[in-house]
N, C-alpha and C positions, 0 to 999 in steps of 0.2 A: 532234198533227197540225198545230196552228197554229204551233208552234215550228218545225216542218220547213218550212212555207210561208214564214215570216219569214226563216229561214236561207237558203232558196233565192232569195228576193227580194234579200237582201243579196249573195249570191254573184253573181247576175245583174248587180247594180250594179257589183261589182268587175270582172266580166268586161267590161262596157261601158266602164269606165274604162281597162281594159287595152287594149282596141281603140283608144280615143281616144288614149292615150299612144303606141301604136305608129304610128297615123296621123300624129301630130305629131312623130314621131321622137324621143320622149323616152326610149325604151328600145330596146335592140338586139333582134335576132332571137332569139338564144339565151335572153335573159331573158324575152322575150315567150312563147316556147314553154314554158319552165319554169313560168311563172305560169299559163298557160292550162291546162296539164296539171294543175297543183296545184288550180286552182279546179274543173275538171271532176271530178277525183278526189274533192274535198270534196263536191261536189253529188251524185256517185254514192253516196258513203257515207251521205249524209243520206237520199237516196231509198230506199236499200236498208238502212235502219237495222235492220229486223227480222232480216234475214239476218246483219248484223253482230252483233246480240245473240246469235243462235244460234251463230255462229262463236266468239264470245268465251266463251260457256258451254261449248262443246265443248273449248276450250283449258283450261278449268278455272278461269277467273277468276270471282270472285263479283262481281256488279254488272252494270250495263247496259253495252251496247256503246258508248253515247255517253260513258260515264265513261272507258272505256279509250281511246277516240279523243281525248278531252280530255287525258288524261295523256300520250298519245303526242304530241299537238300541242305540249304544253308542253316535252317533251324535244326535239322538233325545233326549237322556237324558241330554247331555250337553246343548242343546237348552232349554229344560224345566228348568234346573237349572238356566240358564241365565234369562229366563222370571221370574222365582221365585225371583231371586235377584232384578230385576227391580221392581217387585210388593212390595217386602219388603222395598225397598228404598222409594217408593211412600208412603207406609203406615207409615214409620218413619217420613217422612215430614209432612204428615197429622196429626199425633199425636203431633208433635212439634207445628204445627199451633194451634191445639185445646188447648194444655197446655198453650201456650202464651196467647191465648184469655181468658181462664179461669183465668189465673194469673192477666192479666190486668183488667178484670172485678172485681175480688176480691179486687185488689188494689184500684180501683175507688170507690168501696163500702165502704172502710175503711176511705177514706178521706172526 
């Protein structure tokens, strides 16, 4: 029970930071909605952990629901890291194209 309270306090902290970042225009609307839904979903899963345990047991998993949620969160994190890597690669290619174009334009202007 104490772990659930600590987790909920941490989630409330992250939600408050989320609202602060939105107020100061550090994140966009879509990103704000995504993270707000994410944190409310996480809080809901923590609050209803006993039901998650029952659901996980009904699916045939051995272990507690929190273990399955942890494994699922690791998978989601790996997916997000993968997507971030793809986005960074695309950004690097776009920057390279822009630098080449500027360099060629500057070179043509000097001739």
